[in-house]
Structure formats: structure tokens, C-alpha cells
N, C-alpha and C positions, 0 to 999 in steps of 0.2 A: 969678178964680181960685184966692184962700184957700178962699172959700166952696166950691167943688167939690171941694178935696181934703177938709175936712169932711164934707160930705155922702157921699162915698167912703170917709173912714174910717169912718163912723157906718154904712152900709152893710156894711161888711166886719166890722166888729163884730156887726153884728146875725147877718149870715151863718152866722158863727163860731161863735155862742151857739146855734146850732141842734144842734150837736152834729155827729159824724162824719153822711156821707152814707150812704144807702142803700146796699145792696150792689147790685151792678148785676146784671140776669140773665144768665143764659149765652145765647149766639147758638145754641146746641146742642141737641138732644134726645138724653135719654138713651134705648139700644136696649140688646137682648140677642140674640144669635144664635140664633136656634131652628129647626126643623124640619128640621133634616139630620141625616144619620148621624153618631153618635159618631164614630165615624173620618174623616169628611169634613169639609171646613173651606168656610166663604163665603168665595168669589174677590171681592176688592176691586178692579173694574176701574177703565182711567183713564177712558172714558166708559161709556154706558148701552147697552153691546153685549155679547152672549156672546161675540163675535169680538176684544173689545178688551184690551190687554193689560194682566195683571193686576199690580196694584201692591203689593197685600196681601192675605194672608187670616188669617181667623177662624175658631177653633174654634165647637164648639156649646156654648153659654151664655155666650160671652164677650161683655162689655160693649162697646159699639159708640157712637160719638156720629152721630147725624143731624141734617142743617144744618136738615130740615125741609121741603126739596125734594123733591119725587118726579116723574115723567113716565112718561106712558104712551109707548111708543115707536113704537107703531103708530100712534095717533091724534094723536101729537105734541104733545099736551097735559098743562102743567107744572101741578102744583096743589104745597099746604100741606097739610103733616097735623100741623102745631105750633100749639098754642094753641088749641085746637077739639076735644071729644068725648072720650071713654073712650079708652083702649088697645085695647079691642077695636072700637071703630069706626074709629080710623087704621089696627088691623090687619087689619080686612074689607077698607078700601080699598085699602092699600098689599100686598094679597095678589092683586088680580085681575092677570087674564093681564097680560102685557108690561109691567108696571110697576117701574121703578128708581127707587133712592132715593138720594138722594145722600150720604154721609158722610164722614168727616173721619178719618183714620188714626190709630195711636198717634203720627207720625213728621209728621203735621201737614200730611197730603197731600189733598187732596180726591178723592174718589174715587164710584165707581156701585156698588151691590149691588141684587140683586133684592129687594125689597119683601116678597115674601111670605115670605123667611128672616130677617126682623128682627120682632122685637115690641115697638113703640115703649112706654117707660113715661110 
């Protein structure tokens, strides 16, 4: 038992000497509201549907947080837009017809917005 404690203390000291842990990457991808009229707003809806309840709205050029998950509501195929390709490639995928992307509002609510109105960064 005493030897186990010495080993545990030695391992703890070695880990502590490595310095601070690296920063953890965010689970969200940054985006910007785009392709809407300056006097309009991008509605964030509870579900990926134009008839769903509006839970928030964002102005043109406002920053927005994407979860990375998008869905074509006609084919019911979900896909991810985080971690691959350039912003242009992601946007080309997101702006296809019937694609909605999941976002997190400033009030920490998950919602959905039409992908063609969000420029991923």
C-alpha cells in the first residue's frame, strides 16, 4: 500500500511539472450572419422549419455560434460543417436548398437557422 502511494505521488508530481493543460477547443464554430437585407433579421427557430417558433433573431453581420450540425430537411440527411474545408466550401454546402444549421443563441438556447444566411469562419 505504501509503495502505491509513493507511485501515485510520483506520477502526480510528473504531471504537475508538465505545466498547464492546453486550452480545450470550443465545441462551436464561429459564423457571421450574411445575405440578408440590412433592415431584416435572421430568425433563429426552435426546430429546422420555417413554421417553427422564433426564439431569437440576428442582424446582418452579427456573430453567431454554429454547433457544426446541419440538416437537409427534405432528404432528412444530417451532416457536419466543422473541422473540414475552407469557409467557402462549407458555405457552398450550407447554402443548398432546404439546409438548416443548428446554432446557439447568446442566451445559450439551441436553435436552427437557414444555412444560406450564415457565413462559417
